[in-house]
N, C-alpha and C positions, 0 to 999 in steps of 0.2 A: 503493500498499499503506501511505503515512501514515495517509489520509483512516483507511481500519480501527482499524492503529494507536490512531486519534488519537476515534475515534467508537464504540470496542468498550464503555464503559460501555454505550449507547444499543440498539446490536446483541444484546449480551446482558440486557440489563432489557424490550427490545421480543420475544422468543426466550423468557424463560422466565415473561411475563407469556402467551404464545399458549401456551406447553405448557402453561402450570397449568391453562386451559378444562379441560384433564379431570378436571379437580377434579367436574364433571358425570358420569365414569364411576363414581368411588365415592358418589354420593348416587343416581343412576339409571342402571342399571348395564344393564339392559334395554332405555332408550329410549337408551342411549352405542353400546351392538352396531349397533342397526338405523339408527340415523342413518350411524355410522363404516363397517357391513359391512352395512345391506341384509336383516341375519339377525338369528341371536338365538342361545341358548344355552340351553338350560332346567335351573332346578334351583339346592340351593342350593348344590352346590359351582360351578356354574356363575356365583353372587351371591356367591364367597369369590374365585376366581379373578378377574371380572373386578373386582372390588372391587379389590381389592391391586393390578392391572394397573396401574389407573388411579390409584390412590395412589403409586405408583413414580415414573409417569409426573410427575405433581405433583410428589414431590419433587426431578425433574428440573427444572425448573420455576424453582422452589425455590432448587436449588445456581444458578441461572444466573441470578438475579437477586442470592444474595448475592455472587456469584464478579466483577458489574457493580458494587458496593461494594468489593469488596476485593481486591484485584489481584493478591496473592501470592498465592493460589489456584485465580486464574481457568488456568493451564493442567491443574491435576486436572481441575477443572469442563468444560474444555472435553473433555479426552479422554472422561472419563466419558461425560457425559454426548451427546457426537457419536459415540460407540461405540452407545450404547443406539440413537439415530436412526440411523444405518448400519443397525444388527439390523433395526429396521418397516421402514425402506425396502426390505432386501432381502425380508425375507417379502411386502412388496406387492410388489414386482414377480415374485418367484416364483408367485403366484395372483393379476397382473397382469389376465386373464381375467372373474376373478369380481372381485376389490375395486376394481380400477386407476379404473376411470370410477367410484367414489365417492367420499364424502367422504374413504375411510380415502385412495385414492390424490390427491385435495387435500395431506393432507395429508403423505402421505409427499411429497409436490414442495416442501413448505414445508421439511421438514423436509430437503431434501436444499441447497437453499438456504441452511439455517442452518446444515449442516456445511461445505459451502465456504466461507464467511465464518467458522467455527469454526475451519478446518486452514489458511485464508488469513494468520491472523491469527496461528497457532501458526507459523507457518515463518516471517511476517515479524519475533517478537517472538524465535527460540531462534539 
């Protein structure tokens, strides 16, 4: 566990950069949906919702990067981002037959690793 505490800067920085890649969804929402889920939503409302979803995920990544540099906010950042990632994981798993074998399933698996590391760090430092 000491290894994780000593290297949490790198865990959060790498997790943050990976999470920030969802900026792609804010720039090209239809392409992001197609690559993540193999499906698309149509219409102007879908554009707003997907762009907002992607922007919020990107902000979570930015929070992880900030938390990597600012130890005092790490617990809050890890709890908020971890909760968000757990919701995404749960939603993908609830539709695993449709989306689990697509890029969304890969993202959920990577998020599971991140959440496990976040939880282990929090347990080790509390």
